[in-house]
N, C-alpha and C positions, 0 to 999 in steps of 0.2 A: 457519705454515708450506706451501710447495708443490712438487712439484716439474716442472719443465718439461720433456717428454720430445721437443718439436718437433712432435708429435701429439696431445698432450691436457694438459692441466691439472689434477693430481687436489692436492685440500686433505687434509695431513694431519693427524686427528682426536687430541690427543692422549688420545682415550681408545683409539682404536685401541694405541695402547701399553700400556696397563695388561693389557689384554686379553691382548695378545700377549705379556709380559714371563711370565706364571707359566709361560709351557709353554716358554720359551727353555732353561732344564734339563735339560727332558727330550729334545730335541732336539741340543743342539750337540755343535758334530764329527761327528752322523751322515749319513750320503751319501744324496741323494736323485737317482736319476736322474726329470728331466721330458722328458716328450715331448709337444710341441707342434706338433697336427698344420698344414699348410700352411691350411689354411681358418679356423685363429685367427689366424695368423700377418697374413693378408689383413681381419680384423675392426676392429670399429671398435674394442673394448676391447682389441688389443694390445699398447698404449701404456702400460699402464693393468699388463696381467700383466708386461711389463718392468720396474716400480718394484716389483711385490710380487716379481720374485724378486731384487730387489735387496735389498727387506728380508730374505729369507730368508739370502740369503748374507751382510748386514752383524749377521745374529743367531750368526754362525758354524757355518750348515747348508753340508755340502762340497756343491754342483750340480753334475751333470753333464745338460749341454742336448742332446738331438735332437730330430731334426724331420721332416716329412714333407714332401712335394712334391705330393701329389696334384693340387689344385687346379691351382696353378701349371702343372703339363707339361697336364693338360686347354687349358689356354688358350692355351700356347704351342702344341700342337697345332694348337686350331682357328686361331688367328692365322697359322701357316705353313703349313695345308694338311693338317699332316700326318697319317696315323692310329695315334694312339698304341695301341701291342698291348697295354699293361698300368698304366692310373695310379695303382696301389693298390699294385701290388711283389706283388702276389699269387701273381701268374702269369708268363708268358714275359717276357722285353725284349727289341725286338728290333732292332739296331742305329739306326732311326733316334729310337729312342723312348730310347734312350739319352743322344743326341745332347741330345734338348729337356732331359731328365734333369739331364745337364750345369749348362744354360744355369737352370734352375729348382731347382737347387741349391745355385748359385751366389747367386742374386736373394733367396733365402731367409735363406741363411747372411748375408748382407750386411745383409737388414733385423735380423737376432735382433742380432748383433754390434753394428750399430749403435744400435740401444736399450740394448745393455747399459751401449756407453761411454758413453752418454748421461745416464748415471744413474753414474759414476764406477768403473764395474766393468772390471777388467780379463779379458779372453778370449782365446780361441784355437784355432784348427780345429786338428785335430790328424786324423793316421794310426792314430791308435795299434789303430785295426780293423782287422785285414787277413781278405782274404777267401776266398772260393773258390764256383767254379762252380758254383749248385744240378746242374746234370746235366740227365739227362733222368727224368721223371717222367710214369710211367701212359704211358710210350712218345713223351712231349712234350719235344723238346728246350727247354730254358728261357733258351738262349742267355745273354744277358749278364745272366739274374737269380741275385741274390749270396746267400750263407749266411756267416755269423760264421764265421771259422778259429779268432781269437786274438783276443784283448783284453789287451793291455798295458796291464795294468792298474797297473804300475809308471810308464809314461809322467801315466796320468789322475789317480795317490794325489803324483804330485810334482806338478802342474799346481795341481791344487785344495791339496795343503797348503803353496804360494805364496800362493793367494787368486786364482788364475786360475781362469777357468770353462771347462772342456773345450766346445764344440760342434760333436756329429756329425752329417754331413750322413749322408743315406740312400744315399751314394753309396760304395763302401768298395771296397780295391786288393788283389791277386791279393802275392803275393811278386812278382810278374814286372811290375807296374805295371799291369795292366789293371784296368778300371775296369769295376766290378758296381753293378751297383739294387738295393737291399733295400729289404723294407718297415719300416717306419718303429716299429711295434708290436713287430716281431722285433728289430728293434735294439736298443730302449730293455730290451727283457726280457733279452739274452743284455750287456747292459751292467751290470743290476743284479744278475744272479745273478754275474755276474766279479767284481765293485766289493763283493759282500756290502752291497749297498743294505737301509735301513731301511723307502726306501717308493720305488715305481714310481707316477710320477703321469702319468697320461695326458688332455692336454686338447684339448679339441674341441667343435663348435656345438651340442652337444646335452645334453639335461639330467643323465645320467648310463646306467648300467646301465639296460637296462627290457627289463620280461618282457612280450610279448603286450600293448605299448604302457604298462604300469605300472612306473612309477620304485620303484628299489629303492636304500634307504637304507644299507643295511649287506646282506653276505651271505656266508655261510660261505663258504669255499673247497671245501667239502664241496659243498654244493648247487651251485654255478654249474659243477662239475665233470660231475657225477651231470645235469645240466640239455644241457653239451654232450655228453656221451657220451648220451643217452636222445633229446633231442626239440632239437636246436641251433636247430632254426628258433623257438621259444618266444623266443630272444634278440634283441630286433631287429637287423636286420640292419647298419647303421650304427656297433651298438658291439660285434659280435660281435666280430671282432678283437681289440679291446681287450678283452673278456671270455676269450677264449682266450688271450692273449698275457698279463692279470693272474696265469690261473689256472698258465700254463706257469713264472711268475716268483715265486710263491707257493710252488710244488712245489720251486724251484730254491732256493728257502732264503731269500727276501727276504718280511718279515713278512707287509706290506700295499700294495694295491697303489689306486689311488685315479682311478677317473674323472668328472673337472671339468668342467663347461662352461663354456667361458672368454668365455662371453659377459656371465656376473653379475660386476658391479663387485664388485673385491677377493673373487671367489669362493675362490683359492688359499690366500689366508691365512686364510679363515672354514674352510675345510676342514681346513687344517694346526692352527690355534690358537682350535677352539672344539672345544666337549662334544661337539655334535654334526655340525657341517660341513654342507655345501649339496650335496655330490657323493657319488658310492656308491664305499662302501670293500668290498673283498674283503678277508677276514683269514684268517687261517692258526690253526689251535685256541689258540695262548696269548693270541690277541686278545681274548678275553669270559671271566670266572671269577667267582666267587663267593669272597670271602674274609673273616674277621673284620675288623672296622673298628677301626683305630688313631686313638690320639689325635686326630694330623693329620686325620683324615677327620671330626672334631667339625661343620669351618664346611661342610665340602659338604654331609655328610647336613642339618643347619638349613636353609642354602638350597637343595638341592632337594626339603625338605617343606614348608618354610612356606608356597608355593604351593596345596597341598594342607590346609594347618589353615584358611588364609582361605578357601577354599571347602569348611569344615567335611567334609575326606574324614576327615582324624585329626584325633584331640587336641593341643590343643597342650603343644608343648614347646619351653621354652628350650633357649638355645644349654647353658646350665651344666645344665641336664638332663642333656641330652644326652649331655655328655661326663663328666657324674658316671656315666654307666649305659654309656658304650662299649663297655666288657664283654661290653654284650648284644646289639650292631650286627653286625649283617654287612652288606658292601655287596656288590653286580654291580659290576665296573667293567670296562671298559672302553678302550683304548687309556690305561690308568693315569687314569683321569678315572669319577670316579662318578657311574651313571646308575641305581641301582635301591638302595634296600636294604629290611632289617625288623628284627625287634628278638626277641630271642627269651629271656623274663625268666619264669627257675621259680619255682612257688609248693611250694615245696619241701615245706608242712601238705599238699598235697591230690592229691603224688605228679605235678602237671601241670605244664603251663607255661604263659606266654599269647603269644601271634605278632601283634607288631604291628607299626607306623610301617612297614605293608606300600605299598611308591609307586616307581611308575617315572617316569623322564622322561617328558613324552608327546612328546617325538618318537620314544624307543623305546615305545612301546606296543600294544597289537594285534601284538606280535614273541613272546607268550608268554613276557618275561621275570617276569610274576607269577608264574606257572604254576608255572615252573623254582624262582622264591624260593622260593614255598610247598613243591615236592616236597623241595626241601634242607632248610627245615627241619622238614618231618614227619621225613624220614629221620634226619637228627640229633638230632630228640626222640629217636624211637625205638629209636637207638643208645645215647642217656644212659639210658637205662630207665622214660621218662617214659609213663603207661599213658594221657595222653588231651593233647589242644594246644586250647586257647579261645583263641576272636579275641572281640573286641567290633569292632562296624564299622555303620555307619549307611548308607554308598551302596555297597556292595561285594558287600552280601548274596547276588544273582546270582551273582558268580564264586565266595564261598567254598561255598556249597553247588551250582551245578550244576558246577563245574567244577574245584573241587579237593575234595567226599565232604564237607564240613563238614558239620551237622547244626542243629539248635535246641534249645539247650542247657537240658534243666529246671532249674527255680530252685534243688532239691535238689541235684542233682546242682553246681552252681554253686560254685565257691569265692567264701567273705564278700567276698574282698578284689576279685571282679571286679566281686559283686554291689553292692556298694557305689561301686564305682568308676562301673558303669554309670547306677545308680540317681543319684548328686551330678555328675554331669560336666553335666546339661543338654542333652547331646544325645541321648537316649531310642535310646541303643546297642540292637542286639541280640544276644544272647549267643550264639556259634555253638562245636562243638565238632567236636573229630576224633577219634578212637577211637585207640590204636595200640594194636599187640603181639597182635593179631588173625590 
């Protein structure tokens, strides 16, 4: 099975669908606002990006697309010998630049609508976003630069309900019909907030959110806000606008913002339909949480820990054993996916408990999630009245002792059950203990 876009041919692998379908109920009928940079439209992967958007649409996700024109605007200005006052829509837009923006917007909108049509999708441009002039800022007349005055959510919702994808250009109109240029990141933010979208997605030819050149997979909105307030220059210039508007959107009520490299084949699908993703996600508080495991978590816990069992980081446990003890397990959940776990088992005769099966998905290690799990377990054990928490380990001794405050347990204080387990498992485990209630 293949899909022809007129620009590339993409083979659809049935394995793709198996990975995708388990996430479908989670996002069906949710609204995503997708902001496509002008540079992404010019990129080699644009045809495949249109296919990915078609997949999202056909899986029942409601989509609104908006796009930038910065690259096209610069190119038109160079070709016509016109000095562009501001290509990205951050500052003033003079009359000649507005004329170029009208032409650039028409070009990019045409390419997007053609790409969507080639995949059998219905789409429509609309004037559902009404603008007003930005006016004078710090003494500088912004001329034809605009901001959103009103989003007609009824029009956009009606289109989506009829399975029509709205395509919004960074040209908006006043109530009198005057055209204004708006930054596409700001436009996407306003759309997501007005539509109460579940996600805003920024697609551009950069790895994602980078801070001093270092890629960040996930960041809490508070972390990004602190950077923007205290050291905005630490966020690399090419993604700083995305970070600003991602934070603005989340603070406006949208739970998640994604910054994705449009050059990665199937990057949009990998970001939405995989546990780890490939881009950067900025998230609000409910994004990450620890909760008691449920029976339905048996498979995810088993799959999460089986690699650690192979590497002898954890003691072997069958799926059946995990299910039988599921009441002892806790999971760390991100975006409704289990990415870490631990087990807290009472040793009632000893007035203590055992902390085991502490594991974090490799993609999320080195982010203090393991430490968070152990601190949560210690607090829970302390509140339950236990006097000590024991842990058996072979490869995580420095972590438990240096980071989490455990010590080597003396033989006489170690419960018989744990001594027997350590002796009989064939792993030569060390028994550590953390004293509570002091």
